[in-house]
C-alpha positions in Angstrom: 14.9 23.3 -2.2 11.8 24.1 -4.0 12.6 21.0 -6.5 12.9 19.0 -3.5 10.0 19.8 -1.8 7.8 19.4 -4.9 9.0 16.0 -4.8 5.9 13.3 -4.6 8.6 11.1 -3.1 9.3 13.3 0.3 6.5 12.2 2.4 4.8 14.0 5.1 7.4 13.3 7.8 10.4 14.2 5.8 9.0 18.1 4.7 7.8 18.2 8.9 11.9 17.0 9.4 12.3 19.8 6.8 10.6 22.7 8.6 12.7 21.7 11.5 15.8 21.8 10.6 15.3 24.9 8.8 13.5 26.8 10.7 16.5 25.6 13.5 19.2 27.0 11.0 17.8 30.0 10.3 17.2 30.7 13.9 20.4 29.5 15.0 22.6 31.2 12.5 20.7 34.6 13.0 21.3 34.7 16.8 25.1 33.1 16.2 25.9 36.2 13.7 24.4 38.2 16.1 25.9 37.5 19.6 28.9 37.1 17.4 28.5 40.9 16.4 27.9 41.8 20.1 30.7 40.3 21.8 33.4 41.2 19.0 32.4 44.8 19.9 32.4 43.9 23.6 36.0 42.4 22.9 37.4 45.4 21.0 36.2 47.6 24.0 37.4 45.8 26.8 40.6 45.2 24.6 40.9 49.3 24.2 40.2 49.7 28.1 43.1 47.4 29.0 45.6 48.8 27.0 44.6 52.5 27.6 44.6 51.7 31.6 48.3 49.8 30.8 49.5 52.6 28.7 48.5 55.4 31.2 50.2 53.5 34.2 53.8 52.6 31.7 53.6 56.2 30.3 53.6 58.0 34.3 56.3 55.5 35.3 58.6 55.5 32.6 58.8 59.4 32.7 59.7 59.3 36.4 62.4 57.5 35.7 66.0 58.7 34.5 67.3 57.2 31.0 69.5 54.5 32.7 66.1 53.1 34.8 64.1 52.9 32.1 64.8 49.5 30.2 64.7 47.8 33.6 61.0 49.6 34.2 60.4 48.8 30.9 60.6 44.6 31.1 59.0 45.0 34.8 56.1 46.6 32.6 55.6 43.9 30.4 53.3 41.2 31.2 51.3 38.1 29.8 49.3 40.8 27.5 51.7 43.5 26.4 55.6 43.7 25.7 57.2 47.1 26.5 60.5 48.2 25.3 62.0 51.2 25.6 65.3 52.8 24.0 66.8 56.3 23.4 67.6 56.0 19.7 64.1 54.4 18.9 62.7 56.3 15.7 59.3 56.8 15.8 56.7 54.1 14.4 55.1 54.4 11.5 51.4 55.8 11.5 48.2 54.9 13.3 46.9 51.9 10.3 43.4 53.0 8.6 41.6 49.6 10.1 43.2 50.7 14.0 42.0 54.5 14.0 38.6 53.2 15.5 40.0 51.5 18.3 43.2 54.2 19.2 39.9 56.5 19.2 38.6 54.2 22.2 41.9 54.2 23.9 42.2 57.9 24.0 38.2 58.0 24.9 39.0 55.9 27.7 42.4 57.8 28.8 42.3 61.6 27.6 45.3 62.1 28.6 47.0 59.6 25.7 45.8 62.3 23.7 48.9 64.4 23.9 51.4 60.8 23.9 51.0 60.6 19.7 49.6 56.8 20.5 50.1 55.0 17.0 49.2 51.5 16.5 49.7 48.8 13.2 48.9 44.8 13.0 51.8 43.1 12.2 50.2 40.6 9.7 47.3 41.7 7.6 44.2 39.9 7.5 41.3 39.6 10.2 43.6 38.5 13.0 47.1 40.2 14.2 49.2 41.4 16.9 48.7 44.8 17.3 52.3 46.9 17.8 52.9 50.5 18.2 54.2 53.4 20.3 54.0 56.5 22.2 55.9 59.7 22.5 57.2 60.4 26.2 57.4 63.9 27.6 61.3 64.1 26.4 60.6 63.2 22.9 61.7 59.0 23.3 59.1 56.6 22.2 58.0 54.3 24.4 57.1 50.5 22.2 54.4 48.0 23.0 52.9 45.2 21.5 50.4 42.8 22.3 51.5 39.3 23.1 48.5 37.4 21.4 46.3 38.0 18.2 43.7 40.4 18.3 40.3 38.8 16.5 38.2 40.7 13.9 34.7 39.9 12.9 35.2 36.1 12.2 32.6 33.8 13.6 33.9 31.1 16.1 33.5 27.9 13.9 33.9 25.3 16.9 31.5 27.5 19.0 29.2 27.2 16.3 29.5 23.5 15.9 29.1 22.8 19.7 26.2 24.6 19.7 25.2 23.1 16.7 24.7 19.2 18.2 22.0 19.9 20.7 20.3 21.8 18.0 20.6 18.7 15.4 20.1 16.1 18.4 16.4 17.9 18.9 15.8 17.7 15.6 16.2 14.0 15.5 14.1 13.9 18.9 11.3 16.0 16.9 11.8 14.1 13.9 10.9 10.7 16.1 7.9 12.2 17.7 6.4 13.5 14.7 7.1 10.1 13.0 5.4 8.3 16.0 2.4 10.7 15.9 2.0 10.0 11.9 2.1 6.5 12.1 -1.5 6.0 12.1 -1.5 7.5 8.9 0.8 5.1 7.4 -1.9 2.2 8.6 -4.4 4.0 7.0 -2.8 4.2 3.6 -1.8 0.3 3.6 -6.0 -0.1 4.6 -7.0 1.7 1.7 -4.5 0.0 -0.7 -5.9 -3.0 0.4 -9.2 -1.7 -0.1 -8.7 -1.0 -3.7 -7.9 -4.4 -4.8 -10.6 -6.4 -2.9 -9.5 -6.5 0.4 -10.6 -5.5 4.0 -8.7 -4.2 6.9 -9.8 -2.1 9.8 -7.5 0.5 11.3 -7.2 0.9 14.8 -7.7 4.3 16.2 -4.8 6.3 17.1 -3.4 9.8 16.8 -4.2 12.9 17.4 -8.2 14.2 17.8 -8.5 15.0 13.8 -6.8 11.6 12.7 -8.9 9.5 14.9 -12.0 11.0 13.3 -10.5 10.4 9.9 -9.8 6.9 10.6 -13.4 6.5 12.1 -14.5 7.8 9.3 -13.0 5.2 7.1 -13.7 2.1 8.9 -17.6 3.2 8.6 -16.9 4.2 4.7 -15.5 0.5 4.7 -18.1 -1.5 6.4 -20.8 0.5 4.5 -18.7 -0.3 1.0 -18.3 -4.3 1.9 -21.8 -4.5 2.9 -23.5 -2.9 -0.4 -21.0 -4.8 -2.2 -22.2 -8.1 -0.1 -25.9 -7.3 -0.6 -25.5 -6.6 -4.6 -23.5 -10.0 -4.6 -26.1 -11.9 -2.9 -28.9 -10.1 -5.3 -26.4 -11.0 -8.2 -26.4 -14.2 -7.0 -30.0 -14.8 -6.5 -30.6 -13.2 -10.2 -28.4 -15.5 -11.9 -30.1 -18.6 -10.0 -33.3 -17.7 -11.1 -32.6 -16.9 -14.5 -30.8 -20.0 -15.3 -34.1 -22.1 -14.4 -35.9 -20.7 -17.2 -33.0 -20.6 -19.4 -32.9 -24.8 -18.7 -36.5 -25.2 -19.2 -36.1 -22.9 -22.6 -33.0 -25.5 -23.4 -35.1 -28.9 -22.6 -38.0 -27.1 -25.0 -35.4 -26.1 -27.7 -34.5 -30.2 -27.7 -38.3 -31.1 -29.0 -38.3 -28.5 -32.0 -38.6 -30.5 -34.8 -37.2 -28.3 -37.5 -33.1 -28.3 -37.3 -32.8 -24.5 -38.0 -35.4 -23.3 -35.5 -33.6 -25.5 -32.9 -30.0 -24.7 -33.2 -30.6 -21.1 -33.6 -32.9 -21.4 -30.1 -30.2 -23.2 -28.7 -27.8 -20.6 -29.6 -29.6 -17.7 -27.8 -30.0 -19.6 -24.5 -25.9 -20.2 -24.9 -25.2 -16.6 -25.5 -28.1 -15.9 -22.5 -26.1 -18.3 -20.4 -22.5 -16.8 -21.4 -23.8 -13.1 -20.6 -24.8 -13.9 -17.5 -21.9 -15.5 -16.7 -19.9 -12.9 -17.8 -22.0 -10.2 -15.5 -21.7 -12.1 -12.3 -17.9 -12.7 -12.8 -17.5 -9.1 -13.6 -19.8 -7.7 -10.6 -18.6 -10.2 -8.3 -15.3 -9.6 -8.6 -14.2 -7.4 -5.8 -14.3 -9.0 -2.9 -12.5 -12.1 -4.9 -12.0 -15.1 -2.3 -9.6 -16.9 -4.3 -5.4 -17.1 -2.9 -2.4 -17.2 -4.8 -0.9 -20.1 -5.5 2.1 -21.4 -6.9 1.3 -23.1 -10.7 2.6 -23.8 -13.8 1.6 -20.7 -15.9 3.2 -22.2 -18.9 1.3 -25.5 -18.8 -1.9 -23.6 -17.5 -1.8 -21.8 -21.1 -0.8 -24.6 -22.9 -3.8 -26.4 -21.6 -6.4 -23.8 -23.1 -4.8 -24.2 -25.9 -5.2 -27.7 -25.9 -9.1 -27.1 -25.2 -9.5 -24.9 -28.0 -8.0 -27.1 -30.4 -9.8 -30.1 -29.2 -12.9 -28.3 -30.0 -12.0 -27.8 -33.7 -10.5 -24.0 -33.2 -6.9 -22.5 -34.7 -4.7 -22.1 -32.0 -1.1 -22.5 -31.4 0.8 -22.6 -28.1 4.9 -21.1 -27.9 7.4 -20.7 -25.4 8.7 -22.2 -22.2 7.5 -25.2 -21.1 7.4 -24.9 -17.6 7.1 -21.3 -15.8 6.5 -21.4 -12.2 4.9 -18.5 -10.5 2.3 -17.8 -7.3 -0.7 -16.4 -9.4 -4.6 -16.6 -8.9 -5.2 -20.1 -11.0 -8.6 -19.4 -11.4 -8.7 -15.7 -12.4 -5.6 -16.3 -14.7 -7.6 -19.4 -16.6 -10.9 -17.2 -17.0 -8.3 -13.9 -18.4 -6.3 -15.7 -20.4 -9.4 -17.7 -21.7 -11.2 -14.7 -22.6 -7.9 -13.5 -24.4 -8.1 -16.2 -26.8 -11.6 -16.3 -26.9 -12.0 -12.9 -28.0 -9.0 -13.7 -30.6 -10.6 -16.6 -32.3 -14.4 -14.9 -32.4 -13.0 -11.7 -34.5 -9.9 -13.5 -35.9 -9.1 -17.3 -37.3 -6.3 -18.0 -35.9 -5.0 -17.6 -32.1 -1.0 -17.6 -30.7 -0.2 -18.2 -27.2 3.1 -16.9 -26.2 4.8 -17.1 -22.4 7.9 -15.5 -22.1 9.9 -15.9 -18.9 11.9 -12.6 -17.5 13.8 -12.4 -13.9 10.9 -10.0 -12.5 8.3 -10.6 -14.6 6.1 -13.1 -16.8 4.2 -12.3 -19.9 1.7 -14.0 -21.6 0.8 -13.0 -25.1 -2.4 -14.1 -27.2 -2.1 -12.9 -31.0 -5.0 -13.1 -33.5 -5.0 -12.4 -37.3 -8.3 -10.1 -37.0 -9.2 -6.7 -37.9 -7.6 -5.2 -35.0 -8.7 -2.0 -32.9 -8.2 1.3 -34.2 -5.2 3.2 -32.3 -7.9 5.6 -30.8 -10.0 2.9 -29.2 -7.3 1.1 -27.5 -7.8 2.7 -24.1 -11.2 2.3 -23.8 -11.5 -1.0 -24.9 -10.4 -2.3 -21.4 -13.4 -0.3 -19.9 -16.4 -2.7 -19.0 -19.6 -2.3 -21.1 -17.7 -1.6 -24.4 -18.4 -2.4 -27.6 -16.0 -1.4 -30.6 -18.9 -2.2 -33.4 -16.5 -0.2 -36.4 -14.0 -2.9 -35.6 -15.6 -5.7 -34.7 -19.2 -6.0 -36.2 -22.4 -5.6 -35.1 -22.8 -9.7 -34.5 -20.8 -9.3 -31.2 -22.1 -11.7 -28.1 -21.8 -10.6 -24.5 -21.9 -7.6 -22.6 -18.3 -6.4 -23.6 -17.1 -7.6 -20.2 -14.2 -9.9 -21.1 -11.6 -7.6 -21.6 -12.8 -5.9 -18.5 -12.4 -9.1 -16.4 -9.0 -9.4 -18.0 -7.8 -6.1 -16.7 -9.8 -6.5 -13.5 -7.7 -10.0 -12.7 -4.4 -8.4 -13.6 -4.9 -5.4 -11.3 -5.5 -7.6 -8.5 -1.9 -9.3 -9.2 -0.4 -5.8 -9.3 0.2 -6.5 -13.2 -0.2 -4.8 -16.7 -2.7 -5.1 -19.5 -1.6 -4.1 -23.1 -3.4 -4.1 -26.0 -1.5 -3.3 -29.7 -2.2 -3.9 -33.5 0.4 -6.3 -35.2 2.3 -4.9 -38.1 1.3 -8.1 -39.8 -2.2 -7.3 -38.6 -4.6 -8.6 -35.9 -4.7 -7.9 -32.1 -1.8 -8.6 -29.8 -2.9 -8.8 -26.2 -0.1 -9.0 -23.4 0.2 -9.4 -19.7 2.8 -8.7 -17.8 2.7 -10.3 -14.4 5.3 -9.6 -11.6 6.7 -12.1 -9.5 
C-alpha cells in the first residue's frame, strides 16, 4: 500500500478514493466483527436457555410416566428443534465434551434443578459447527437422550451478511468518489492551462470549486495576465530596439561600401553582418515565448534537402541522406530556423555537414553530423543553455551571442520533442532532433 501511495501516477482523486475505501473497509470490518461476537454470545445464551427449559419439562413429564408410556411421551416431546428418545437399556452417554462445558454451565445456571441430572453434551461432527447430542439421567437411573435438530454455529462470520452490508458501503464510496472528482475538476483545467502557458500559450481558467481553489485560480489568472503583459512589453521593446539598431547598421554598411581599401571594407562589412546576426538571433530567442506560428503539414525531408542545397549554393560542403518524403505536422519556420542553426553551427566549427532524416512509426529524427572538434562530454548538457560559449572546444572566434542551440532547444520544446548532442566516434558532433508524430 505504501508503494502504491508513493506512485506519482496516483492522482488526488485516486488518493481520496483510496482513503474513503480504506476507512469504510476498516470501520465495517471492526463493526461487523464486534456485532458478530455480540450476536454469537446472545445466540448461545438463548440456545442454552431454551434447551434448559425443554429438558426440565421433559425430565418432569418423563419421570411421572411409567416405562411403558415413556417412549410415546418422548415422541410427543420431540419438536422441530429437539429430538427426544428414551430407552430402558440406553447406556450412559459419553461425558461432557471439552468444547461444550461452557454451554452445560449455562444450561444448569438457567435451571439449577438439572444439576443433579448428570447432564452430558457432545458434538456429532468436529469443527466450528455441528449437532449437539447428549442425555440426562432420570430419577430411576434411566437415560433420556436428546439431540438438536439443526446445526449449532461457532464463531464464524456470516459471509452472506457481510456481502450484503458491503454493497451499500461500496455504493457510498463510488458516490463519494464521483463527488470528489466533480469537486476537483477545476484543478484539471488549471493544470491544463499551466501546461499551455509553459508552451507559450494562454488560457484563462473559469473559477469554480471550493473557496480555496477559487482563490488559487484567481491568483493563477492574475499571474498569467502579468506574465503575458511583461512578455508583450518586452517584445515591443525588443522590436523597437531591433528597428533602431538596424537603421545605424544600414548606414554603416552604406558607408563601408565607400571605403576604398578592400581589406578595411571587408572587415567593416563583416562586423556589420555579425552585428546584424546578433540582433536577429537575440530577437528570435527573446521574442519566441509567444510564437504565433501554427503547425502545418509539410514535407520535412524536402525542407532538410532544401537547406542543404542552399548551403551548397553558397559554397559550403553539405549533403543530404535519408528518406525522399516524410510528411508531418510541424511549425515550418521554427523547424527551418532550428535545422539551419544546426547546419550553420556544424559548418562554422567543421568543414563538412551531413543531414539525415529517419522516419519511424511514432517519431521522425533529424540528424546533423559535422567533422569539427566536438564538445567535451562534461559540457554537452549546458551547450543548449542560452548565452553559452564553449571556448576551449570551439575557439575564440565565436560569432553571435551563443543562442543558436538555445533556439533549437526552444523549438523542440514547443513541439514536445527531444534534442540530443553527442560526440561521434570518428570525430565531430552529432545533433539530433526527435519530433513526435
